N, C-alpha and C positions, 0 to 999 in steps of 0.2 A: 654293127652292134655285136653280132655273134663273134666276130673276130676279136673284138676288145675283151669280151667275156672269156673266150678261149685263151687269149694271151695272158690275161690276169690269172686264170686258173693254173696255167702252166707255170707262171712265175711264182705263185704261192706254193705249189707242189715242189718246185725246184728249190725254193728257199727252205721249205720244211725238211726236205731230204738232206740238203746241205747242212742245216743246223743239227739234225740228228746225227749225221756222220761226224761233224765237228765234236759234238758232245761225247760220242762213243770213243773217239780218238783221245780226247782229253782224259776220260775216265781210265782208259787203258794205260795212258802215259803215267797217270797218278799211281796206279798199282805198281807199274814196273820202273818207277824212278829209282835210281841208285841211292843207297843209304850208306854213308860212311859210319863205321862202327869201331869202337875201341874194345879190345878183349879185356878179360880180367887181368891179364899180365901187362897191359898197356900197349900192345901192338895194334895195328890198324888193319882193317879189311873193308871191302865194299860188298854189300849185300843187295841183290836186286831180284825181286820176285818176277818170274817169267810167266807162270800160270798156276792156277789152283784147280785140282781135280777132286771131285766128290764122288764117292762110290758106295755101293751097298754090297756087303758081303753077308754070308750066312750068319756070321757072328755079330754084325752091326754095321755101322757106318765108318768110313775112313775118309780123311781129308789128307791129300797129298799136295804139298807146296813144292813146286819146282823153282829152284833159285840158281842164279849165277853168282858165284862168290869169287871175288878178286882179291889177291894178296898184293898189297902195295909196298911190301917190305922186301928187302934183299935176302931174306932168310925164310925158311919154312915156317908156316904158322899152322898149329894144330888146334882145331876147334872141337870141343866136346859136344856131341850131338844133343846132350841133355841141356845145353845152354839155350836151345831153341824150344820155347814153350808156347803152346797154343792156349788161348783163353777165350771162353765165350762170354756172353753178356751177363750170365749169372755168376761170373768169376770162378767158374770151374776150370781148372788147369789140367792140361794134358801133355805128358812127356812124349817125345817121338819114339816110334817103334825102332828097335834095333834087331828085329828078327829078319830072317831071309838074307838078302845081300847087303843090307845096311850095317855098317860097323858103328861102334860107339864113338869113333873119332873121324873127323873130316880133315884131311891133310891138304893144305894149300901149298903148292911149290913156290919157291922164291919168285917174286914178281909174276906169278902165274895165276891161272884162272881155272876154276871148276865150272864148266859150262852149264850143266843141268843137274844139280844135286837135289835128289828127292828127300823131303822130310815128311814122313808118314805119321799120322795121328789117328788112333782109334777113338771115336767120339760117339756119344748117344745122339739119337735123332733130335732131341730137344735142344741141342747146341745150335741148330740152324734157325732158331726163333729170332735172332737178332745179330748184333755185330760179333765178329770174330777177329781177334787180334793175334799177332805173332810176335813174341819176344825174339829179337834177332841179336841181342847182346845185352850186356849189363846196362840197364836203364834205357834200352832202345826198344820201342814197340812200334809196329806198323799195323794198320788195319787191312785185312785181306777180304773181309765181307762187310757190306754195309748193314744198316739196321732193318732193312726189308726182310721179312721172313722168307725162307726158302721152303716152299710148300710142295714142290714136285716130289712125288713118291717114286723112288727108284726101285726097280726089281733087283733081286739078288744077281750080282755079276754085272750090273749096269754102272757105268762111270760117265760123268759129265765134266768137261773141262771149261774153265772160265779164264778170260784174260782181262777181267775187270773186277771191281768189288761188288757190283750189283747183280748178285745171283741169289 
């Protein structure tokens, strides 16, 4: 009898762990799925979110979206960083920061790839109360955070990285 109960418990635990792992892999794939986008000029590129980092600075919060951007054209494509807009559930819109090492233009070489392009956004802490979307081109939006509130209080200088939308 004990053997049967033990085997059943192990089977239930194994199935639960397997289901949880499957769910996390699916969620991660959904965030990082490639999205074909058309620019304002009619050229194409592929945008893929790699990860999202949330951090606290002395001046407030920052959201950094790291993306892989592929040029499917045989000529250089230049993207204006301001075409990428972050929006929270209250419909507050945030333009990317171009301070520091980030320039206003993102240059994609012919048939080339920018492997890990950071898009940084300064946001208030109430932006984390619900969903957060990212505009990745004219009329193209993707969700980078689900509706669950992010309640973790970060210390100044602390950053947390996510590879799924449930943070």
